N, C-alpha and C positions, 0 to 999 in steps of 0.2 A: 371662843360661843360662850363657855359658860362662865365668864369671868363679864364679858361684855352685856350676857344678858342680865346679868346680876345685877349690875350697874341701867339698865332701863329696867328690871323690873322694877328699885330703891325710886327712878324718879316716875313713876307710875304709881304705885301706892304713895308718895306725897303727894307728891299732883290732884290722886283721889282724897285722897282725908278721909272723911267721914263722908265723903255721899255717897261710899254703899250702901250705908245700914240708913237716911235715905229715902236710897229712888223708889226704895218700895212704898214706903210710907206716902211719901207724896203720890207719887200714883195711883197706891190706893183712895188717897186722896183727891187727884183727880175725876177719878173715873165716880166718884159718887158726890160732885156732883153736877149741880146746874150749870145753861151758859151765861143767864145773870149775874147765879153767884162769881163764875169764873170772870167773868169782866172788870167788874167791881177790886178785883184782886189783881188787876192787868193781866191776865190771863187771857186772848183772845182766840189761837189757837191749840185747843187741848190734843188734839193728833200731834203737832208738831215738838209739842213742850213734852207729852212722852217718851214722841222718841228717844227729845235728846236726855230722857234724861235709861232709857234704852241706852248711852249708846258708851253710859259709865256703867252698866251693870255687865255691858257686853265687853269694858274692853278690864275689866275683873276678873269674869269672864279668864278672858285672856292671858291677864297674867297670872292668874291662881294655873294653870296648863302650864305655860313657860314657865312656872320655879318647878312644875311637878318631872318638866321634860328634864329641868336642866339637875335635880336630883336625885333622875335613876340614870343620866347620864355622868354623869358627876361617880355615884354608885361604882358604873362594870372605869368608870378612868380609876376609882381608888383599887382595883382588884384585879388591874391590867398592869399598873404601877406595884402594886403589894409583888409580885407573882411575878414581875418582870428583872424585882431588886432583887427573890429570890438565886433568879439567873444568874444573875452578873455578878449577886459573891458569890458563886459555881466559878466565874471567871469568864463569864459570857460579855465581847468587848456591850459600852454603853451605849443604849438608842434616842440617847440626848447626840443632837449634830455641834461645831465651834457653837452657836448661835444662842446655844439651850432650847430648843424643839425640836419636838424632835423629827427622827432622816426619814429621808422617804421609801418606801420601801424597798424596792432596787436597789438605794445608795444604802440600807443596812446589810439585805443581802451579798452587795460585794465586801462590806467590807466582815463577814461571818464566814465568804468564803476566804477571804486574806487572811482571814487571825485560825484558820483553819490547813493553812498550807503552811502555817507561819507553826502551829502547830505539829507537822508533822517536818518537817524541815531544821529546825529544834530541839525533833527530841533523833533525828538520824546528824545533828554534824552534834551531839551529845556524845557522839560512840569516838569521834574521833576518826574515825573515817571512812569510808565512802563506799565502801562495800553493802553488795546491796542488809535489807535489814534484815535481823534472824526475826525469827516465828511470833515469839516473843514481843519483841514492839513493834512488827505490822499489826502486831491481833489489834496493841493497846496502842497502836495510835487505829485505827479503825474504828475499836469501841471507843475513840472519843467522840472520833463525828458523830458518830450515827446517838453515839450518847446527848449530841450537841444539838442535833439532827429534831430527834424524841422529844428532850425541854422544849428547844423553839418552837418543835408544834401541840408540843402539850400549854404552851405558852397563847395558843389557840386555836382555843378542844370548836369553841363554834364562828368561824366566816361570820366577820364585822356587818350588824343589819345599818345604815347608813341610811334607811329611814328614821329611827326617829332623829338621829340631829336635822338632815332636814325638816322633817317635821316642825323641828323647836324653831331653828330660821326662819320659816315661816311665820313662822308664828307669834314672828323676835318681829320681825318686817311688817309686819299686823299692827305687831303692840304700840 
């Protein structure tokens, strides 16, 4: 969504060009001319012309709002990916799926559970015996599982707030 928004922002910026800078001067110019002066310039509808000019200003405002929201989202995305990279360096499975896109939460939870089970099974199979695990190996396995759970909870310190993303999406549609 951020990439799509940046594309639209660039299109609007190219479309508007210098119009926003000139818009306020044009409104001021139109407000201080009488009907006869405007008719001589070929402007028959002062109100309609001013409304057309204000559309340019509205589009500029929408573009600026979308830019700000995209910057905020990019900061959050970068922060999340930085924290997640640290966890991946510590051995957690990747958050990216086969198509290099983020996995759904349920899929990643399943992947984490499989990873934890594999960790437990690999530590008990390393000893070569099928007996019950010793106290130390059981402690190590549980400690690793609690570590994974703690680190994943730390990754999501705050519940995601999707209002920002929906606001950005609505602004993108208005633009």
